[in-house]
C-alpha positions, 0 to 999 in steps of 0.5 A: 806278589810280584818279585818287585813287591816281594823286596827280591832284586830282579836278575838284569840278565832276566830284565834284558832278556824280557826288554829284548823280547819287548822290542823284539815284538815291537819289530815283528808287528811294525808296517813293514810286516803288516799282512806277515804271518809267522809259526813262532813268537818273539820270545823264540826268535830271541831265544837263539840270540847271543848276548854279544850284538852283530849288526848286519848293516849292509844286508839290513839297510839294503833290505829297507830300502828295497822294501820301500822302493818296491813297495812305492813301485808297486803303488805306482804301477811300475817295476824294475826290469833286470837280469842276472849278471855273471860277473861282478863288474856285471852287476856294476854296470847294471847300477850304472846305467840305471837299474836298480835290482839285480838278480842273482839265480842259480842256472848261471851260478850251474852253468859256471861251477866253481873252484870245487864243482863242475859247470853243470845243468840247474838241478841245484846239484851244487853245494849250500854255500855256492850261491853265497859265495857267487853273491860276496864279490859282487855286492863287494864290487858295489860297495867298492863302485860306491867309494870309488864315487865318493872319492872321484866327487869328492875331487869335483867342483861343487858345480861339477858335482851338480852336473855329473850323474851319481849312481846308486850302488845299494847291493839291491839283490835279489838271488835264488835260495832255490828249494833251501837246500833241504829241511830247517837247518839248511834254510837258515844256514843259506839265508845266514849265508845271504846276510852275511854276504849282504844280500837283502832278497832271496826267492825259494820255490816249492821243488823236492831237494834231490830231484829239483829241475830248472823252471824250464825242464821237464819231470818236476817234482812238488813238496807239499803245501806246508812244506813250502811253509815251513820253508818260508817260516824258516827263512824269516825266522832266521832273519828275525834272529838276525835283525834283518827285514829280508824280502823272501820271494816265495816261488811255484813251479806248479804250472808246468809240474808234474808230480807231487811228493806226497799228499799230506797237505789237503790244498793240494789234494784237487789237483792230485790226478787218480784213475777211474777204472780198476780194470789195469794195473797200478801204474808202477807195476805196469811199468816194471814189468815192462822194464823186466820184459825187455830185460829178458828180451836181451836189453841189458841196460833195462835193470830198473826193476831191479830196484824194487821188490814186488811180488811175482803176482804183481807181475803177471798182472802187469804182463797179462795187461801188457799182452791184452794191449798188444804192446809185448809183441812190440816189445819184442820187435824193438828188442830184436831191431835193438839186437840188430844194431848192435846194442848201442841205443839203449836209452832211446830204446827205453824211452819209446817204451816208455812213451808207448806204455804211458799212451796205453794206459793214459788211454785206458786208466781215466786218469782225472782229478777227483774234483773232474771225475766227480764232475763228469759223473755230474753232468753224465747223470744231469743228462739222463734227467738226475737232479744234484744239489749243486751243478758240475760247475758249483761242485768245481768250485767247491771242491777244487777249494777243499780236501779230498775227504771232505769232497768226498764226504759231499759227493756220497752225500748226492749219491755220488759214490765211484771208484778214484784211486790216486795211488794206484797212478803213483810213479815207482819213485813214489810220486803222485801225478798232479795237474799242473797248470795256473790253477795250481800255481794259484792255489798254491801261491794263495796258500804262501801268500802270508809267509812271503812278501813277493809272489812268483809264478814259473811259467812255461812262456812269457804270456801276457794274459796268464800274468793277468790272470794270476795277478788278478786271482792273487789280488781279489784275496791279497790285494797288497801282494807284489809279484815277480815275473821270470823273463827267461832266456829259456823262452823262444822270444819270437814264438810267443806270438808277440810283436816287437813293440809287445816285447817292448812294452811286457815289462811296463805291462806287468808293471801294471799287474802289480808284478814289482821285479822282472828279471831275465834268468841267466841274460848275463851268462848269454851276453857273455858268451855272445861279448866273447865269440864276437871279439875272439872272431874280430881278434882272429879276423883284424888283429888289434884293429878289433881292440882299437874298435872296441876302445873306440866304442868305449869313448863313444859310450863314455863308458868308465871302461875306457879308463881301466885304472880308475875304473878299478879305483886305482887314484882311490887306492893312492889316496888311501897311499898317501895319507898313510904315508904322510904324503911322501910315497913315490910308488903311486900307481897312477902317476905319469907311468900309467898307461891309462895316459893313453886313453885321455889322449883325445883322438876323435873330434870331441863333440865340445868342439860342436858345442862351442859352434853352437854357443857362437849360433845362440848367441847370433840368434838370441836362444836363451838357453844353450845346448849339449851335444851327444853322439851315442849309438841310435839305440842300445847295441845299435849300429846306427848313431844318433848326434842329439841337440838337447836342452839342459833339461834334457828336452831332445831338440834336434837329431841325426840318425846315422851311419859310417860306412866305407865304400871298396876304396876305404873312402868314408861315407856318412849314410843319414837315415833320419834328421829332424829339428823337434824345435820349430823355432829353430829351423832355417837357421842352419842349425843343420849344416852345423851338424853336418859339418861336425859329422863331416869333419869327425869321421872325415867324410868323402860323400854324404847319402840320405836315404829315403829322402824327403824334398827337405832333405833335397832342399838342405843339401842344395842348400848346403852345396851354397854353403861350400859343405858339397861341391855336388847334390845328385839323386838320380841312383835310386832313392837316394841323394847323394852328395859330394863333401867339398874339401875345400869347403870344409877346410874353409868352414873349419878354419881357427879364425871362424871367419868362413863359420860365423859368416855360415851362421850370420848368413852372410853369404853364399860363397860358391866353391869356387870362391872358396877354392881361390881364396 
C-alpha cells in the first residue's frame, strides 16, 4: 500500500528530495552527456547537495557555451589554437585578438611562483590551490573587460556600434588540474575551487602524485588505468554536485612514460616489461649492490642503499654478478678518479655508474613485454617447423588487449610456458618498468574515454603522423570523441622536420583530425620574457626613445594599450561615481587632469586623410563603393608594414608592403617590397600614386627604393615623376629602383585647396617639377 493510500501525509522534505533526484537524473541523461559513463547515481549526487541552493553562473554558462562551440568545431573539423597567458592582461589580449579559448597551465604557474612558493620546475609541487588562485584574476579580468566594453558601446551611436567590432570575453578556459593532487577528496576540492573561480574546463593527467614531472621531462611514473578513471569520475561527480557541466580533459603521459606505480589494472599488463633471463639478479638488487660498493670505495655521497634493507645473500648475488660482468673493476677505477679529483663530482660519478649498470643489465636481462616475449617464441619455433593456433601477429593482436592471466593461459594452451618476471625489473622504489609509446597511450585513452569529454596524448615532439595514428585509433571506437594537442614550447620546432608552411598549417591539419583544442602551454611565459628583454635592452640603449617607439606601435596597431586609463575601465568607474553621487562628483579620474588626453593627440598623419583622398578619387571614377585604408604590420610581429585598401566587406583591393629605414644622415627611405592592385578595374587610375603620396607624407620620405622591381614598377615610378612626386628616377644601383622625392611637388599636392591633388586624380596634367616649383 502506498503512503498516499494509507492516508499518511508525505513528508515535504522527502518529496523535495525525490523531486531533486528525478531532476538530477534527467540532467545527467541529457544529450550533453551522451556517451559519458558515471560510477555513481543521481541519488548520490543529491545527497551531497544542501537545501540552500548555490549557483556558479560564470562557470556553468561558460561550460555550456564552450562545450557547444567545441562540438561545432569538431563537426566542422576546425579547431582553436591558443596559448597559456602569463598574466590576466595577456588573457584579455588573447580574446581581443579573436582567439576563442584560453589554456592555463601548471608549468607557468610553477615557473612564476607565488606569495608562498618559490619559482621552480613543473613538478606539481605547489599547493592544490595555486592554479585556481592563478585562474581567478584571469576570469575577473575577462569579466571586467566585458563590462568596460559594454559601457563604451552604450555611449556609441547605433551606426558606430554597428561599425565597431565586439569582442567575445567569455572565459572559455581549460586549466591544469595536474594529477588532481592526490586522491578523491583532493580531486573534488580542486575542481570545486576551479568552478568557484569561474573556470569551465580542466585536464587531469595519469601520472603519480609526488613523482609528477612536466610532460617533457624524464622519469614519469603512471598510475593504473583504474586510478585515472577514479580521478575523472571524482571530477565529474563534483561538477554534478555543483550543477556545472564542466569540460573534462583526460591526459595520458604513456607515450613517453617509463614506469608504472602498480599492476592492479589488467589494461596495463600488455605494456609491463619483464625479465626473460633468470640468471641475473633483480634490477634493484644489482643496483643497490653497485651503490653500496661505491660507498665502500670512498664515495661518501653514494648512500642510497641505506634506504633499503635487503639480505646479505642478495647483496652477495648482486656483487657476484657485477664482478662477472667486469663492472667492479670499472667502479674501482671510477672511485680512484673521483678521489684524485678531490671528490667534487659525486653526482656525475653516480650518473655514469648508473648508466654503466643499466646498459650491462639490459644487455643480459632480455627485457620485454609478455606479449612480445611469447611472440618471439612463436616466431622462433615456427621457423623450426612447429605450428600454433595463431601466428605471432594474431597473438599480439590478442595479447595486447587482454590481461596477463588470460594471455598466459592462452600461451600455455599452445605449449608455451616460458620464464617472464616483471618483479625482477622493478626499480628500487618499487615501480614497474613499462614500454611507453603511442600504442600504450591509445590503450589508456580508450579505457578512460567514456569518463572524459576530450582526450589528450602528451607527445615528445610535434608529429602529424603520430597525431593521425592516435586520432584514427580513438575514433575507430569513439567516433564522436574530441581531442586536444599540446603545441609545446618544449619542442624545438626547427628540429621537427616540418617546413615553415607545414608549421603554419599544423593546427589546421590537427583540426581535420578532430583535435579541437590545441595550445602552446607556457607561451605567455616566453613572450613575457622576450618582451621584457627587448624593451629593457632598448631602454638601456635609447632611453625614452624606446618608450616613444613602443607607443608608436600601439598607435599603429590600434591597441587599447594606447589609452591605458580607458583600458582598465576609468570611464566606466567615473560613470559609476557620477551615478552614485547624483551627478555631483568633482573627482572624476578621467577629467582634464588625466594624462590620457596626451595619447589622443594625433601625432602621425592619419589614414583618414588617405580615405578622404580616396573619396574624391572614387567620386571622379564613379566607383560604386567606398574604400577604407588600413596600416598594420605585414604579418604579426613583422618589421614590414602593409598599407591596404579594402571594401566595406573586407575584400582587399590594393596594398603596398614596405619598410621605413634611415640612411646614415638620418633621412627616411621608403623601401617598397611589394605592391598590388588586385582589382584589375582599378588599375591605371592613379590609385597607387595616391597611396605613395600618403606614405611619403606620413613618414617624411626623402627617397623611395623599389626592391626587386618589375617592369610595372619602372613604369609607375616614371609616371609618378611626371605627376610631381619624384624629381628623379634611376635603377643603375643593382636590382633596385631609386626615386628621389620632389619636396616641392609633394608640397603642392598636399595644399589645402586640393587643386593639384584634384588635377592628379582627374589626369588634368602632368606638370613638370620645374613648373610646380615655379608656381
